[in-house]
C-alpha positions as CSV (number, residue, x, y, z in Angstrom):
1,M,7.0,22.7,-27.6
2,T,8.8,23.7,-24.4
3,R,11.8,21.9,-23.0
4,T,9.4,19.8,-20.3
5,A,6.9,19.5,-22.4
6,T,9.4,17.2,-25.0
7,A,10.5,15.6,-21.9
8,L,6.9,14.6,-20.5
9,Q,6.0,13.4,-24.4
10,A,9.0,11.3,-24.7
11,L,8.5,9.9,-21.0
12,A,4.8,9.3,-22.0
13,D,6.2,7.6,-25.4
14,D,8.6,5.3,-23.1
15,I,5.8,4.3,-20.4
16,T,3.6,3.1,-23.4
17,T,5.7,1.6,-25.8
18,S,6.8,-0.3,-23.0
19,L,3.6,-1.7,-22.2
20,T,2.9,-3.8,-25.3
21,S,1.8,-7.0,-23.7
22,P,0.6,-8.9,-20.9
23,A,3.5,-11.5,-21.0
24,T,6.2,-9.0,-21.0
25,A,4.6,-6.1,-18.9
26,P,5.1,-5.8,-15.3
27,T,2.3,-7.2,-13.2
28,V,2.6,-5.9,-9.7
29,G,2.4,-2.3,-9.0
30,H,3.6,0.0,-6.6
31,G,0.7,1.6,-5.0
32,S,-2.3,0.3,-2.9
33,H,-3.9,-1.5,-6.1
34,A,-3.3,-5.2,-6.9
35,Y,-3.1,-6.0,-10.6
36,L,-6.1,-7.9,-11.9
37,P,-6.9,-7.7,-15.6
38,Q,-10.6,-6.0,-15.2
39,S,-9.3,-3.3,-13.0
40,L,-9.0,0.4,-14.1
41,A,-7.0,1.3,-11.2
42,G,-4.3,-1.1,-11.3
43,G,-4.8,-3.8,-14.4
44,A,-4.8,-4.3,-18.0
45,A,-8.6,-2.5,-18.1
46,G,-6.2,0.8,-17.2
47,I,-3.7,-0.1,-19.7
48,A,-6.1,-0.4,-22.6
49,L,-7.2,3.1,-21.7
50,L,-3.7,4.6,-22.3
51,H,-3.5,2.8,-25.8
52,A,-7.0,4.3,-26.4
53,E,-5.8,7.6,-26.1
54,Y,-2.9,7.0,-28.0
55,S,-4.9,5.4,-31.2
56,F,-6.6,8.5,-31.9
57,T,-3.6,10.0,-33.3
58,R,-1.1,6.6,-33.7
59,P,-3.1,3.8,-35.0
60,E,-0.5,2.0,-35.0
61,H,-1.6,1.7,-31.1
62,H,-4.6,-0.3,-32.5
63,T,-3.5,-3.8,-32.3
64,T,-1.9,-3.1,-28.5
65,L,-5.1,-1.6,-27.8
66,H,-7.1,-4.9,-28.6
67,T,-4.4,-7.1,-26.6
68,W,-5.1,-5.4,-23.5
69,L,-8.4,-5.1,-24.2
70,T,-8.6,-9.4,-24.6
71,S,-6.8,-9.5,-21.5
72,A,-9.0,-7.0,-19.5
73,A,-11.7,-8.9,-20.7
74,G,-10.3,-12.7,-19.9
75,G,-11.6,-14.7,-17.1
76,D,-15.1,-14.3,-15.6
77,L,-15.9,-10.8,-15.6
78,N,-17.6,-9.2,-12.1
79,G,-21.0,-8.1,-13.0
80,S,-22.1,-8.1,-9.6
81,T,-23.2,-5.6,-7.1
82,S,-19.2,-5.3,-5.8
83,A,-18.4,-3.8,-9.5
84,G,-18.0,-0.1,-10.2
85,L,-16.6,2.2,-12.3
86,F,-13.0,1.0,-11.5
87,F,-13.4,-2.8,-11.5
88,G,-15.3,-5.2,-13.3
89,V,-18.1,-4.6,-16.1
90,P,-18.5,-0.8,-15.5
91,A,-14.6,-0.3,-16.0
92,L,-14.5,-2.6,-19.3
93,A,-17.2,-0.6,-20.7
94,F,-15.8,2.5,-19.8
95,V,-12.6,1.3,-21.7
96,T,-14.4,0.0,-24.5
97,A,-16.0,3.2,-24.7
98,A,-13.0,4.7,-25.5
99,A,-11.5,1.8,-27.6
100,A,-14.6,2.2,-29.8
101,K,-14.3,5.9,-30.1
102,A,-10.7,5.8,-31.0
103,T,-10.9,3.0,-33.7
104,G,-14.7,2.8,-34.5
105,Q,-14.5,-1.0,-33.6
106,Y,-16.2,-2.7,-30.8
107,R,-19.5,-1.4,-30.9
108,H,-21.3,-4.9,-30.4
109,A,-19.1,-5.5,-26.9
110,L,-19.7,-2.2,-26.1
111,A,-23.6,-2.6,-26.1
112,Q,-23.4,-5.7,-24.2
113,L,-21.1,-4.2,-21.5
114,T,-23.5,-1.2,-21.5
115,A,-26.7,-3.3,-20.5
116,A,-24.7,-5.3,-18.1
117,A,-23.8,-1.8,-16.6
118,Q,-27.2,-0.8,-16.9
119,D,-28.2,-4.0,-14.9
120,L,-25.6,-3.7,-12.1
121,T,-26.4,-0.2,-11.8
122,R,-30.2,-1.0,-11.1
123,L,-29.7,-3.4,-8.7
124,R,-27.3,-1.2,-6.8
125,L,-29.9,1.8,-7.0
126,A,-32.6,-0.3,-5.3
127,A,-30.1,-1.5,-2.4
128,A,-29.5,2.2,-1.8
129,H,-33.0,3.4,-2.1
130,S,-33.9,0.2,0.3
131,R,-31.4,1.5,3.0
132,I,-32.4,4.8,3.1
133,D,-36.5,4.0,3.5
134,K,-35.0,1.8,6.4
135,G,-33.5,4.3,8.0
136,D,-29.4,3.4,7.9
137,L,-26.6,5.3,7.3
138,P,-24.6,4.5,3.7
139,A,-21.1,3.0,3.4
140,L,-18.7,5.0,1.3
141,A,-19.0,2.2,-1.2
142,E,-22.5,2.9,-1.9
143,F,-21.9,6.4,-3.1
144,D,-18.5,7.5,-4.1
145,L,-16.6,7.5,-7.0
146,I,-14.1,4.7,-7.2
147,R,-16.7,2.0,-6.1
148,G,-20.2,3.4,-5.6
149,L,-22.9,5.1,-7.9
150,T,-21.3,8.1,-8.5
151,G,-18.6,6.4,-10.4
152,L,-21.7,4.1,-12.5
153,G,-23.2,7.6,-13.0
154,A,-20.0,9.2,-14.0
155,Y,-20.0,6.4,-16.8
156,H,-24.1,6.7,-17.7
157,L,-23.6,10.6,-17.9
158,H,-20.7,10.4,-20.1
159,H,-21.7,7.3,-22.5
160,E,-25.9,7.8,-22.6
161,P,-26.5,10.8,-20.8
162,E,-30.1,10.8,-21.9
163,H,-31.1,7.4,-20.8
164,D,-33.5,7.0,-17.9
165,I,-30.7,4.8,-16.0
166,T,-28.2,8.1,-15.9
167,R,-31.8,10.1,-14.5
168,A,-31.9,7.1,-11.9
169,V,-28.7,7.9,-10.4
170,L,-29.1,11.2,-10.5
171,T,-32.5,10.7,-8.4
172,Y,-30.8,8.9,-5.8
173,L,-27.9,11.4,-5.5
174,V,-30.7,14.0,-5.0
175,R,-31.9,11.7,-2.1
176,L,-28.6,11.0,-0.8
177,T,-28.0,14.9,0.1
178,E,-31.5,15.0,2.1
179,P,-30.9,14.9,5.8
180,H,-30.8,11.6,7.6
181,A,-34.0,11.8,9.5
182,P,-32.9,9.4,12.7
183,T,-29.7,11.6,13.6
184,G,-30.1,15.1,11.4
185,R,-26.8,14.3,10.1
186,P,-26.0,14.7,6.3
187,G,-27.3,12.2,4.3
188,W,-24.2,11.1,2.9
189,W,-22.5,10.6,6.8
190,T,-21.4,7.2,7.1
191,D,-21.0,5.1,10.6
192,H,-17.3,3.7,8.9
193,G,-14.1,5.5,9.2
194,P,-12.5,6.8,6.2
195,N,-11.0,3.5,5.4
196,G,-13.3,1.1,6.4
197,Q,-13.2,1.0,10.2
198,P,-15.9,-0.3,11.9
199,P,-18.1,1.9,13.9
200,T,-16.7,0.3,17.1
201,S,-13.1,1.7,16.2
202,Y,-14.4,4.9,14.7
203,S,-17.3,6.3,16.9
204,G,-20.0,8.2,15.3
205,G,-18.5,7.5,11.9
206,H,-17.6,10.4,9.9
207,G,-18.6,12.7,6.8
208,N,-16.1,12.7,3.6
209,L,-15.0,15.4,1.7
210,G,-13.0,13.7,-0.9
211,L,-13.7,13.7,-4.8
212,A,-12.6,10.2,-4.7
213,H,-14.4,9.1,-1.6
214,G,-16.7,11.5,-0.7
215,I,-19.6,13.8,-1.2
216,T,-17.6,16.0,-3.7
217,G,-17.9,13.5,-6.1
218,P,-21.7,13.6,-6.1
219,L,-21.4,17.4,-6.6
220,A,-19.3,17.0,-9.3
221,L,-21.7,14.7,-11.1
222,L,-24.9,16.4,-9.8
223,S,-22.9,19.7,-11.5
224,L,-21.8,18.3,-14.7
225,A,-25.3,16.8,-15.4
226,L,-26.9,20.2,-14.7
227,R,-24.1,21.7,-17.4
228,A,-25.4,19.2,-19.8
229,G,-29.0,19.7,-19.2
230,I,-29.6,16.5,-17.6
231,V,-32.0,17.4,-14.9
232,V,-34.0,16.0,-12.2
233,P,-36.5,17.0,-9.6
234,G,-34.7,18.7,-6.5
235,H,-31.2,18.7,-8.4
236,R,-30.3,22.3,-7.7
237,D,-31.5,22.0,-4.0
238,A,-29.3,19.0,-3.6
239,I,-26.2,20.7,-5.0
240,A,-27.1,23.6,-2.7
241,R,-27.2,21.3,0.3
242,I,-23.8,19.9,-0.3
243,C,-22.2,23.4,-0.9
244,R,-23.8,24.4,2.3
245,W,-22.1,22.0,4.1
246,L,-18.9,22.7,2.7
247,D,-19.2,26.3,3.7
248,T,-19.6,25.0,7.4
249,W,-16.3,23.8,7.0
250,Q,-14.3,25.9,4.7
251,Q,-11.1,26.8,6.9
252,D,-9.0,30.2,6.4
253,H,-5.1,30.3,5.5
254,P,-2.9,33.0,4.4
255,T,-2.8,31.5,1.3
256,G,-6.3,31.0,0.7
257,P,-9.4,28.5,1.8
258,W,-9.3,25.3,2.5
259,W,-11.2,22.0,3.6
260,P,-10.4,19.2,5.9
261,R,-10.6,15.5,4.5
262,T,-13.1,14.2,6.8
263,I,-15.3,15.6,9.6
264,T,-16.0,13.3,12.8
265,L,-19.0,13.2,15.0
266,D,-17.2,15.1,17.6
267,E,-16.0,17.7,15.4
268,A,-19.6,18.2,14.0
269,K,-21.1,18.5,17.5
270,A,-18.6,21.0,18.5
271,Q,-18.7,23.0,15.1
272,R,-14.7,23.0,14.9
273,C,-12.3,21.1,12.1
274,D,-9.4,20.0,14.3
275,Q,-7.2,19.3,11.2
276,P,-4.3,22.0,11.8
277,G,-4.0,22.6,8.4
278,P,-4.2,21.6,4.8
279,L,-2.5,18.4,4.0
280,Q,-1.2,17.3,0.8
281,P,-2.9,19.0,-2.2
282,S,-4.1,15.7,-4.4
283,W,-6.7,14.9,-6.4
284,C,-8.4,12.2,-4.3
285,Y,-8.7,13.9,-0.8
286,G,-7.2,17.4,-0.9
287,T,-8.0,21.0,-1.7
288,P,-7.6,20.7,-5.6
289,G,-10.4,18.1,-6.3
290,I,-12.8,19.9,-3.6
291,A,-11.9,23.0,-5.5
292,R,-12.5,21.7,-8.6
293,S,-15.8,20.0,-7.4
294,Q,-17.3,23.6,-6.4
295,Q,-15.8,25.0,-9.5
296,L,-18.0,23.1,-11.5
297,A,-21.3,23.5,-9.3
298,A,-20.8,27.1,-9.5
299,L,-20.6,27.1,-13.0
300,A,-23.7,24.9,-13.3
301,T,-25.5,27.6,-11.1
302,G,-24.1,30.6,-12.0
303,D,-22.4,31.3,-8.5
304,T,-19.8,33.9,-9.1
305,T,-18.6,34.0,-5.6
306,R,-18.2,30.3,-5.0
307,R,-16.2,30.3,-8.4
308,R,-14.2,32.8,-7.3
309,T,-13.3,30.7,-3.8
310,A,-12.9,27.7,-5.4
311,E,-10.1,29.1,-7.8
312,T,-8.7,31.0,-5.2
313,A,-8.4,27.9,-2.9
314,L,-6.4,26.1,-5.5
315,L,-4.3,29.0,-6.4
316,G,-3.3,29.3,-2.9
317,C,-2.3,25.5,-2.3
318,I,0.1,25.4,-5.3
319,T,1.5,28.8,-4.3
320,D,2.1,27.6,-0.9
321,P,6.0,26.6,-0.2
322,D,4.3,24.1,2.7
323,Q,1.7,22.3,0.7
324,F,3.7,22.4,-2.7
325,A,6.6,20.6,-0.5
326,R,3.9,17.9,0.1
327,I,3.5,16.2,-3.3
328,D,5.7,13.5,-3.3
329,G,5.2,11.3,-6.3
330,P,3.7,11.6,-10.0
331,S,0.6,9.8,-9.5
332,L,-2.9,10.7,-10.7
333,C,-4.5,10.0,-7.1
334,H,-2.0,11.9,-4.7
335,G,0.6,13.1,-6.6
336,S,1.8,15.8,-9.3
337,A,0.2,14.1,-12.1
338,G,-3.4,14.4,-10.6
339,L,-2.2,18.0,-9.3
340,L,-1.5,19.4,-12.7
341,H,-4.4,17.8,-14.6
342,T,-6.8,19.0,-12.0
343,T,-5.5,22.5,-12.3
344,W,-5.3,22.4,-15.9
345,R,-9.0,21.3,-15.7
346,V,-9.8,24.4,-13.4
347,A,-7.6,27.0,-15.3
348,R,-9.3,26.4,-18.5
349,E,-12.6,27.9,-16.8
350,A,-11.4,30.0,-14.3
351,E,-12.1,33.9,-14.1
352,T,-8.6,34.8,-14.7
353,G,-5.3,33.6,-15.8
354,D,-3.2,33.1,-12.3
355,L,-3.8,29.2,-12.3
356,T,-2.6,29.1,-16.0
357,A,0.8,30.9,-15.1
358,Q,1.2,28.1,-12.2
359,L,1.1,25.3,-15.1
360,A,4.6,25.2,-16.2
361,N,5.9,25.1,-12.6
362,L,3.5,22.1,-12.2
363,A,4.4,20.4,-15.4
364,K,8.6,20.7,-14.3
365,L,7.7,19.2,-10.7
366,F,5.9,16.5,-12.7
367,N,8.3,15.7,-15.0
368,N,10.9,15.4,-12.1
369,H,9.1,13.0,-10.4
370,L,8.3,10.9,-13.4
371,Q,12.0,11.3,-14.1
372,T,12.8,9.0,-11.3
373,A,9.9,7.3,-10.0
374,P,9.8,3.3,-10.6
375,R,7.6,2.0,-13.5
376,S,3.9,-0.1,-12.9
377,T,0.9,-0.8,-14.5
378,E,-1.4,1.5,-12.5
379,L,-3.5,4.2,-13.6
380,L,-4.3,6.0,-10.2
381,E,-1.0,5.4,-8.4
382,G,1.5,4.7,-11.1
383,S,2.8,4.9,-14.4
384,V,-0.4,4.7,-16.9
385,G,-2.1,7.5,-15.2
386,A,1.2,9.6,-15.1
387,A,1.6,8.7,-18.9
388,L,-2.1,10.0,-19.6
389,A,-1.6,13.3,-17.5
390,A,1.9,14.1,-19.5
391,L,0.0,13.6,-22.5
392,T,-2.5,15.8,-21.7
393,A,-0.3,18.0,-20.7
394,T,1.8,18.6,-23.7
395,T,-0.9,19.0,-26.0
396,G,-2.8,21.4,-24.0
397,Q,-6.0,20.0,-25.4
398,P,-9.1,17.6,-23.8
399,P,-8.2,14.2,-23.8
400,R,-9.9,12.7,-27.2
401,S,-11.0,9.3,-25.1
402,S,-12.5,11.4,-22.2
403,W,-10.0,9.3,-20.0
404,D,-10.4,11.9,-17.3
405,T,-14.0,11.3,-17.1
406,C,-12.9,8.4,-14.6
407,L,-12.0,11.2,-12.4
408,L,-14.8,13.5,-13.0
409,L,-12.7,16.4,-13.6
410,G,-14.6,17.4,-17.0
């Protein structure tokens, strides 16, 4: 094990062992996600996922895992249509599935949670199809990974790929990609701004390209399903529609291609991107997440040109000093943990070894960030997610708990 790997393992161990009890753990995060027990992004559910990953090789974590699962399930679980992969019943179902795999326990609870997740997915699908029938545009929360049907689909594809509910989500995503008849805009175009700004303050809405909140989330899910042999009518056409739109907004840079975070109505009308250049290379909104989704699409459809473009784009952004300097912390969402883990996933299936050669440098940056960052209980923007990424970086093997299913990276 290299010196960096040893340091990352020690940091992951230290973070994990410090999170032994909800009674003693800090309950105020340093990111944007408030501490709520049933939150995967920033609560007990995310911490339970970390202990589930440890439980595969260290059975002494079983008790701590149970403690955090109990905390996550305490109170009234949100099983309403506002729940998603990162909050409420689906979040707990996802974590319980990892715990069941690690310990052989929790089967009854998992069956109940899965049934509840199926029920709310059906309700959300019905609302989404009704919205399409009326000719309205969607909110990001209808379809995105963090709050929407793509996140629910990620759980169902992982846990019950052959179930009808999985195909139902994929069928909806196919319909989402069809042009919006009243306006001719993409079916995923939203009237609101990327942070939920109302139409009155974000004229014309926008098209979102990010993996966390935009159309590359559905692209990744559709591609993963196609690779797994779970196919619905129009499946390949939907992937092609998304990819053509991404091609329209692909930008050139001396180090390689990149994509903007969002496209406004004015930009769409002018067929011109106003973002002056690539921003922070992040999982959530930047080139890394967009590149991984396109690599998955290319691998699913046999598109060697798109595969090379995606891998070249990622290599360019992590070797460009200007973009590299924008990485300012160790988070999964938009920091060095997410960048390292995304690159590791892409590198494992890349055509060349160029990305693999960059992993050591990314690991050093991540280690430096993690050494000095404040501790928190957050998965997406704090120490919990960083510890999970650190574990994968030290082992070089896919997570046994499949925790990065929630990031749609593999």
